[in-house]
Backbone bond lengths (Angstrom), bond angles and torsions (degrees), N, CA, C in turn:
res aa  C-N    CA-C-N  psi(-1)  N-CA   C-N-CA  omega(-1)  CA-C   N-CA-C  phi
1 M - - - 1.450 - - 1.507 110.65 -
2 K 1.318 118.37 161.60 1.503 123.07 170.46 1.465 109.35 -58.67
3 K 1.338 119.05 161.34 1.423 123.17 -177.83 1.543 109.69 -61.50
4 T 1.327 117.73 -40.80 1.487 120.71 176.31 1.518 108.61 -135.35
5 V 1.321 112.70 127.48 1.518 120.85 178.67 1.562 105.51 -111.71
6 E 1.334 114.49 132.86 1.461 117.82 178.54 1.563 108.64 -117.07
7 I 1.350 114.57 135.09 1.477 120.27 -174.94 1.521 107.97 -129.81
8 R 1.330 115.69 135.43 1.448 120.23 174.55 1.552 109.53 -116.58
9 W 1.303 115.54 132.37 1.506 120.64 -179.17 1.553 108.58 -109.25
10 H 1.345 113.94 135.18 1.463 121.80 174.43 1.572 106.63 -117.48
11 G 1.308 115.37 128.44 1.448 117.71 176.60 1.528 108.31 -158.00
12 R 1.329 116.41 -165.03 1.383 123.47 176.19 1.591 109.20 -123.56
13 G 1.295 114.63 151.04 1.454 119.60 179.56 1.564 111.47 -52.52
14 G 1.293 114.96 128.81 1.500 117.84 -177.95 1.468 117.74 98.68
15 Q 1.380 116.19 -9.77 1.438 121.13 -177.77 1.522 113.66 -93.71
16 G 1.289 116.72 -9.45 1.467 121.63 176.67 1.459 118.84 87.95
17 A 1.327 118.02 17.29 1.493 121.01 178.07 1.538 109.85 -60.73
18 K 1.329 116.23 -49.14 1.429 118.82 179.71 1.547 111.53 -59.03
19 T 1.291 116.19 -46.62 1.485 121.81 177.60 1.509 112.59 -56.30
20 A 1.359 114.65 -45.35 1.456 121.05 178.63 1.572 112.73 -60.40
21 A 1.335 113.53 -39.90 1.480 116.88 178.47 1.515 112.47 -66.32
22 L 1.366 115.16 -39.42 1.462 120.11 177.36 1.502 112.66 -69.10
23 L 1.340 116.31 -35.15 1.518 119.53 178.01 1.545 108.50 -68.65
24 L 1.363 117.03 -41.07 1.423 118.33 -177.90 1.549 110.45 -63.88
25 A 1.357 115.35 -37.53 1.502 119.15 176.54 1.541 110.67 -64.48
26 D 1.273 115.68 -41.38 1.509 122.45 178.95 1.474 108.95 -59.42
27 V 1.305 117.83 -53.16 1.456 121.25 -173.90 1.536 108.40 -64.68
28 A 1.309 120.44 -44.34 1.476 124.62 -179.91 1.473 109.66 -59.45
29 F 1.407 115.04 -44.48 1.495 119.49 178.51 1.536 110.46 -57.30
30 K 1.337 115.41 -43.95 1.509 117.69 -176.48 1.496 111.09 -68.84
31 T 1.312 120.43 -13.85 1.466 121.39 177.36 1.494 111.87 -101.46
32 G 1.319 115.89 13.62 1.447 123.30 172.72 1.507 117.49 90.08
33 K 1.315 117.55 18.11 1.473 123.09 176.62 1.530 109.96 -90.54
34 Y 1.271 115.88 157.55 1.538 120.87 164.99 1.537 107.36 -89.11
35 V 1.261 116.56 140.26 1.476 118.88 -167.86 1.526 113.77 -142.95
36 Q 1.260 115.37 153.32 1.485 124.21 162.25 1.489 109.43 -135.13
37 G 1.328 114.99 143.98 1.450 120.92 175.91 1.535 109.16 -147.36
38 F 1.320 118.45 113.93 1.429 119.37 -172.24 1.574 113.64 -152.47
39 P 1.292 117.57 149.00 1.460 119.96 178.15 1.526 109.72 -92.25
40 E 1.303 117.18 160.05 1.440 123.75 168.30 1.501 105.44 -98.10
41 Y 1.339 119.59 115.43 1.423 121.11 -174.65 1.471 112.96 -83.99
42 G 1.349 116.08 134.82 1.462 123.54 174.71 1.520 104.40 -143.65
43 P 1.348 117.39 -152.80 1.467 120.80 -178.19 1.558 107.06 -64.04
44 E 1.335 116.37 112.49 1.433 123.18 -176.99 1.528 111.01 -83.91
45 R 1.323 118.03 93.86 1.482 119.37 173.53 1.473 110.22 -147.52
46 M 1.304 116.53 152.99 1.393 123.45 179.19 1.538 113.67 -51.22
47 G 1.310 119.91 124.74 1.390 122.74 177.50 1.479 115.14 88.05
48 A 1.339 121.55 -8.97 1.435 124.36 175.87 1.517 110.83 -73.65
49 P 1.321 117.36 142.41 1.466 120.67 176.03 1.511 111.39 -55.05
50 I 1.312 119.76 135.61 1.463 122.63 173.01 1.500 109.81 -134.18
51 T 1.327 115.27 158.04 1.477 122.35 177.91 1.495 111.05 -128.33
52 A 1.314 116.84 138.82 1.423 120.52 178.21 1.540 107.95 -136.89
53 Y 1.338 115.12 161.88 1.507 119.87 -169.36 1.499 109.48 -137.98
54 N 1.398 113.68 151.46 1.469 122.90 167.26 1.492 109.95 -131.93
55 R 1.301 113.18 139.95 1.478 119.95 162.22 1.569 104.44 -120.82
56 I 1.324 115.47 131.96 1.445 121.83 177.27 1.465 110.62 -132.93
57 S 1.322 117.18 125.15 1.543 118.85 -169.33 1.438 111.75 -142.01
58 E 1.351 116.55 155.92 1.466 123.24 171.41 1.554 108.41 -82.49
59 D 1.319 117.19 -15.40 1.456 120.71 -178.26 1.499 111.42 -116.56
60 V 1.306 118.08 163.02 1.500 122.29 173.40 1.479 111.05 -53.89
61 I 1.369 116.96 132.78 1.439 121.07 -179.24 1.509 110.70 -94.38
62 T 1.340 113.95 123.81 1.493 115.85 -175.60 1.566 110.69 -110.05
63 I 1.311 115.71 -3.74 1.442 120.57 178.43 1.529 108.09 -86.76
64 H 1.374 117.10 141.16 1.482 119.81 179.82 1.518 109.23 -137.40
65 S 1.278 118.42 37.77 1.459 123.01 -179.95 1.556 107.45 -108.46
66 N 1.381 115.38 174.68 1.421 119.19 167.38 1.519 110.81 -63.89
67 I 1.288 116.13 169.54 1.481 119.67 179.55 1.459 108.66 -103.57
68 Y 1.332 115.15 121.98 1.480 120.98 -175.37 1.549 113.08 -109.47
69 S 1.326 116.85 -17.35 1.471 121.15 178.19 1.564 109.48 -133.39
70 P 1.346 115.53 69.68 1.509 120.95 -176.76 1.535 111.25 -66.50
71 D 1.364 112.69 156.49 1.401 121.81 171.23 1.551 109.03 -81.29
72 Y 1.275 114.40 -34.92 1.511 120.10 -175.71 1.566 108.01 -135.84
73 V 1.247 113.82 145.51 1.478 120.80 174.37 1.534 108.01 -126.06
74 V 1.359 115.83 126.75 1.483 120.77 -178.69 1.590 105.40 -111.44
75 V 1.353 114.72 127.43 1.428 122.43 -178.04 1.517 108.15 -111.85
76 V 1.322 118.13 105.02 1.456 122.01 -174.75 1.513 111.72 -79.89
77 D 1.324 119.61 -17.95 1.461 126.01 -178.18 1.509 107.10 -135.83
78 D 1.323 116.15 110.30 1.476 119.02 -177.38 1.545 113.03 -68.53
79 G 1.308 116.67 -15.30 1.482 120.95 176.94 1.499 109.59 -64.35
80 L 1.370 120.33 -22.49 1.420 122.69 -179.06 1.550 111.95 -72.53
81 L 1.357 117.32 -16.26 1.445 118.31 179.85 1.515 112.65 -68.51
82 E 1.333 115.52 -19.32 1.499 119.10 174.15 1.495 113.91 -68.36
83 S 1.348 114.98 -33.09 1.515 116.58 -171.25 1.521 112.49 -114.78
84 I 1.247 122.59 -15.88 1.441 127.10 -172.99 1.573 111.65 -123.52
85 D 1.293 118.01 129.29 1.425 120.21 171.52 1.502 108.57 -79.56
86 V 1.321 117.43 88.15 1.493 119.71 -178.25 1.493 115.63 -68.56
87 T 1.341 115.83 -12.99 1.483 118.07 178.52 1.560 111.44 -86.39
88 Q 1.285 118.80 -0.21 1.481 120.73 -175.35 1.514 109.12 -58.14
89 G 1.347 113.81 125.64 1.461 119.03 177.17 1.533 115.03 77.73
90 L 1.322 119.09 -4.13 1.449 121.20 -176.89 1.523 109.68 -63.92
91 K 1.291 116.14 132.35 1.433 121.22 -177.11 1.497 111.28 -67.96
92 K 1.346 114.19 145.48 1.501 119.76 173.14 1.499 107.60 -59.55
93 G 1.271 118.14 135.21 1.448 122.70 -175.62 1.514 113.40 87.76
94 G 1.334 116.63 -1.92 1.441 120.82 179.11 1.592 108.25 -82.19
95 A 1.339 113.35 -167.28 1.431 120.13 -177.23 1.493 112.81 -150.18
96 V 1.322 115.27 152.76 1.477 123.91 176.43 1.542 107.41 -111.93
97 I 1.305 117.14 131.63 1.470 119.69 -179.86 1.515 105.33 -121.17
98 V 1.306 116.81 122.34 1.459 123.10 -169.12 1.538 111.23 -123.08
99 N 1.343 112.64 127.75 1.475 118.37 170.82 1.548 107.05 -81.90
100 T 1.309 116.15 118.16 1.461 119.99 -178.36 1.496 109.85 -162.44
101 G 1.349 115.37 154.09 1.436 122.61 173.81 1.526 109.87 -99.40
102 R 1.357 116.52 -0.05 1.450 121.90 177.60 1.535 111.33 -85.54
103 S 1.277 115.73 166.33 1.477 120.39 -179.38 1.501 109.50 -68.36
104 R 1.319 116.74 153.67 1.425 122.45 175.12 1.578 110.16 -60.66
105 A 1.294 118.31 -34.76 1.425 123.48 -178.16 1.555 111.04 -63.02
106 Q 1.372 114.22 -36.59 1.468 119.57 178.61 1.522 110.25 -67.29
107 I 1.365 114.99 -45.93 1.511 117.24 179.68 1.472 111.76 -63.68
108 V 1.334 115.68 -42.45 1.511 118.40 177.59 1.494 111.56 -57.45
109 S 1.349 118.06 -41.56 1.428 122.32 178.79 1.538 110.25 -63.68
110 Q 1.267 117.87 -41.63 1.502 121.63 -178.33 1.540 109.52 -65.43
111 L 1.362 115.56 -46.06 1.443 118.77 178.42 1.494 116.12 -64.45
112 K 1.378 115.31 -29.33 1.423 118.07 177.73 1.489 115.18 -62.44
113 R 1.390 113.63 -27.89 1.477 116.49 177.73 1.548 113.00 -62.27
114 H 1.306 115.24 -21.44 1.483 120.19 175.02 1.510 110.50 -94.77
115 G 1.313 119.21 6.89 1.459 124.86 176.78 1.485 114.59 85.13
116 W 1.402 120.89 10.75 1.371 122.90 -177.83 1.536 108.50 -77.41
117 K 1.348 119.28 127.53 1.427 122.82 178.43 1.534 110.74 -124.90
118 G 1.276 116.82 15.15 1.427 121.65 -176.31 1.569 113.80 -93.93
119 S 1.303 115.09 -158.43 1.483 119.84 -176.15 1.498 112.33 -75.24
120 V 1.342 113.83 143.00 1.509 120.27 177.40 1.517 106.52 -135.48
121 Y 1.344 113.79 132.87 1.433 120.00 174.16 1.504 109.94 -122.34
122 T 1.320 117.29 145.56 1.517 119.39 179.74 1.498 108.03 -126.99
123 V 1.337 114.95 141.40 1.466 124.56 173.97 1.482 109.45 -135.23
124 D 1.351 116.89 134.44 1.435 119.80 177.64 1.537 108.07 -93.54
125 A 1.339 112.41 81.40 1.495 118.58 -176.21 1.512 112.67 -63.96
126 R 1.315 115.36 -29.53 1.528 117.40 179.19 1.548 109.56 -66.01
127 K 1.268 119.04 -46.49 1.490 121.83 178.74 1.496 110.78 -63.65
128 I 1.343 116.05 -45.81 1.443 118.55 -179.57 1.532 113.11 -60.11
129 S 1.298 112.75 -48.76 1.502 116.30 -176.77 1.571 112.70 -68.90
130 L 1.294 113.57 -34.11 1.455 114.76 179.86 1.530 110.08 -72.27
131 D 1.323 119.82 -35.79 1.444 123.49 175.07 1.534 112.66 -65.14
132 A 1.363 115.46 -40.81 1.421 122.65 -173.40 1.537 114.82 -86.41
133 L 1.334 115.14 -32.41 1.463 122.45 -172.67 1.507 115.93 -120.97
134 G 1.369 116.13 -19.70 1.405 121.22 -178.79 1.523 111.65 80.29
135 R 1.351 117.99 4.92 1.426 123.84 178.03 1.525 109.19 -144.24
136 Y 1.241 116.23 163.51 1.445 119.71 -176.49 1.491 113.13 -94.51
137 Y 1.295 117.59 101.76 1.474 125.76 178.14 1.550 106.59 -128.39
138 P 1.343 116.17 93.71 1.511 119.16 -173.98 1.528 113.84 -69.27
139 N 1.332 119.00 -21.32 1.481 120.45 -169.16 1.454 114.46 -63.75
140 S 1.339 119.59 -38.95 1.480 123.99 -179.79 1.468 112.17 -62.83
141 P 1.370 119.42 -52.62 1.487 118.88 178.39 1.551 112.41 -62.88
142 M 1.362 116.39 -37.47 1.450 118.76 -178.94 1.510 112.31 -68.90
143 L 1.330 117.53 -31.16 1.396 122.20 177.86 1.524 111.48 -68.59
144 A 1.339 116.10 -40.89 1.451 120.99 175.01 1.519 111.62 -65.23
145 A 1.306 115.74 -37.08 1.467 121.38 -177.67 1.539 109.53 -65.28
146 V 1.314 119.99 -43.26 1.412 119.07 -178.19 1.504 112.59 -71.36
147 V 1.332 119.04 -29.43 1.453 124.40 172.02 1.470 110.60 -63.55
148 A 1.367 115.34 -47.83 1.473 120.82 -179.93 1.562 112.98 -60.22
149 V 1.308 114.96 -43.66 1.441 119.07 -174.39 1.582 111.07 -81.06
150 S 1.286 118.86 -39.62 1.493 122.11 -174.01 1.483 111.97 -82.82
151 G 1.382 117.11 -35.06 1.445 118.88 -174.86 1.500 116.98 74.62
152 V 1.408 115.26 16.69 1.415 117.33 -176.99 1.581 113.05 -66.68
153 V 1.317 113.54 -23.70 1.520 120.61 174.03 1.506 105.85 -138.75
154 S 1.290 117.19 144.94 1.488 119.43 176.41 1.511 109.68 -67.98
155 P 1.313 120.78 146.13 1.456 123.27 -179.79 1.486 113.51 -56.66
156 D 1.368 117.59 -38.37 1.500 118.37 177.46 1.455 113.17 -64.20
157 E 1.357 118.19 -43.90 1.458 122.79 177.47 1.491 111.27 -62.40
158 F 1.350 114.14 -43.60 1.462 119.71 -177.83 1.540 109.53 -61.99
159 L 1.324 119.33 -48.30 1.426 120.38 -176.66 1.549 111.16 -66.10
160 K 1.310 117.24 -38.52 1.448 119.09 175.20 1.537 114.48 -59.22
161 E 1.308 113.52 -48.25 1.465 118.90 179.13 1.533 114.29 -66.31
162 M 1.295 116.39 -37.27 1.451 121.72 177.05 1.525 111.03 -67.25
163 R 1.339 116.76 -39.28 1.460 117.36 177.96 1.547 109.03 -64.92
164 D 1.286 118.63 -43.44 1.503 120.10 176.25 1.534 110.73 -59.79
165 S 1.312 116.69 -40.20 1.477 118.64 -179.76 1.497 110.61 -67.10
166 F 1.307 120.29 -45.43 1.440 123.67 179.57 1.503 110.52 -64.96
167 A 1.335 117.70 -36.63 1.478 120.78 -178.28 1.521 109.33 -66.68
168 H 1.345 115.42 -33.36 1.508 118.78 176.97 1.506 110.77 -71.71
169 K 1.317 115.64 -46.17 1.468 123.68 -173.55 1.501 110.73 -70.88
170 F 1.336 117.94 -40.72 1.474 120.42 -170.86 1.505 107.00 -120.15
171 A 1.359 118.21 47.11 1.466 121.27 -178.11 1.539 113.31 -52.21
172 K 1.313 118.61 -37.50 1.347 124.07 -172.64 1.543 112.47 -98.07
173 K 1.346 115.06 8.27 1.480 121.15 -179.87 1.460 111.25 -132.65
174 P 1.316 118.40 68.86 1.464 121.88 -177.28 1.500 114.78 -56.47
175 E 1.379 116.54 -27.44 1.447 119.27 -178.82 1.538 111.95 -70.89
176 V 1.364 113.64 -29.18 1.488 118.11 176.08 1.489 110.93 -73.35
177 I 1.341 117.91 -36.80 1.435 120.57 174.23 1.497 113.32 -57.49
178 E 1.369 113.42 -52.42 1.460 118.72 178.11 1.513 115.19 -61.62
179 G 1.337 115.19 -38.66 1.487 119.12 177.61 1.497 112.18 -61.68
180 N 1.334 114.62 -46.19 1.509 116.12 179.75 1.471 114.06 -67.37
181 M 1.330 118.43 -37.12 1.431 123.25 175.23 1.551 111.00 -63.05
182 K 1.283 116.74 -39.65 1.418 123.13 175.49 1.546 111.90 -61.34
183 A 1.337 115.40 -38.97 1.458 120.38 178.81 1.485 110.84 -67.37
184 L 1.321 116.96 -42.75 1.497 119.79 177.95 1.540 111.35 -63.50
185 E 1.281 116.54 -48.91 1.472 123.90 -177.87 1.542 108.54 -58.56
186 K 1.358 115.35 -48.64 1.424 120.12 -176.64 1.526 112.44 -62.50
187 T 1.319 116.87 -32.90 1.469 119.63 176.34 1.522 113.51 -64.65
188 F 1.364 113.89 -42.81 1.456 118.89 176.73 1.514 109.75 -61.50
189 E 1.353 116.74 -44.67 1.429 120.44 178.19 1.516 114.85 -60.23
190 T 1.357 115.12 -45.06 1.449 120.35 177.39 1.474 114.25 -56.65
191 L 1.375 114.76 -46.93 1.465 118.92 -179.33 1.567 111.29 -65.93
192 A 1.317 115.69 -36.66 1.462 120.26 178.18 1.500 109.91 -66.83
193 E 1.326 118.55 -43.26 1.442 120.59 178.26 1.543 113.15 -61.69
194 N 1.343 114.48 -34.39 1.430 118.55 -178.65 1.550 111.96 -86.26
195 G 1.308 116.02 6.24 1.473 120.20 174.85 1.526 109.58 76.84
196 E 1.365 118.07 20.48 1.469 118.94 -170.95 1.533 113.58 -110.34
197 K 1.297 114.13 3.56 1.500 116.61 -178.95 1.498 113.75 -73.16
198 A 1.337 115.43 -45.62 1.444 118.46 -175.17 1.522 113.13 -114.86
199 V 1.289 117.47 -16.37 1.465 118.87 -178.48 1.537 110.38 -120.27
200 R 1.313 115.65 116.05 1.403 120.39 -178.31 1.598 110.17 -67.79
201 K 1.295 116.51 136.33 1.379 121.92 178.14 1.545 109.16 -91.33
202 S 1.286 114.62 127.53 1.475 118.34 -176.22 1.566 107.72 -95.15
203 A 1.332 115.09 139.53 1.460 118.50 -179.03 1.528 111.05 -70.38
């Protein structure tokens, strides 16, 4: 990975974007990286747009500002594409990762309206989480997606640390542990099946 990778998350209150950013920071820290994971606070209400950020580095991080030129943008709610230019500031060579049930071609077309011509990945986090957990929790699939696309942590390390984290958090709910692990693993499988795990798709 690059010495420092910057990630910006776009979601809505209650969808777990902030939690996912904090989990990614925690996992990366446990694998020996220097990390930051923080939300941008605004009106805190269910359904309101929220932004969260990660910095993950091989070196000590001395920057403590918001992220204005991310390497990756994660969109947890594709409805935000209508009202927010999620590609703003995104570095050339970066990528957008979108949770959507729509085709990748549709998302590419929508992002092109903002001038984005770079890589686009799509994940149907609703389908994955409903299949794995029986409820819609988009943050676990999107967390796995950003790991798969960015390479900030190896998939094996990520899955090991996430299992340990879930085991601690849901010690009395083994079915929740297995459901979340299934969601993570299914996301990796889906990206690999679509040829998106190792080769970025250009718009």
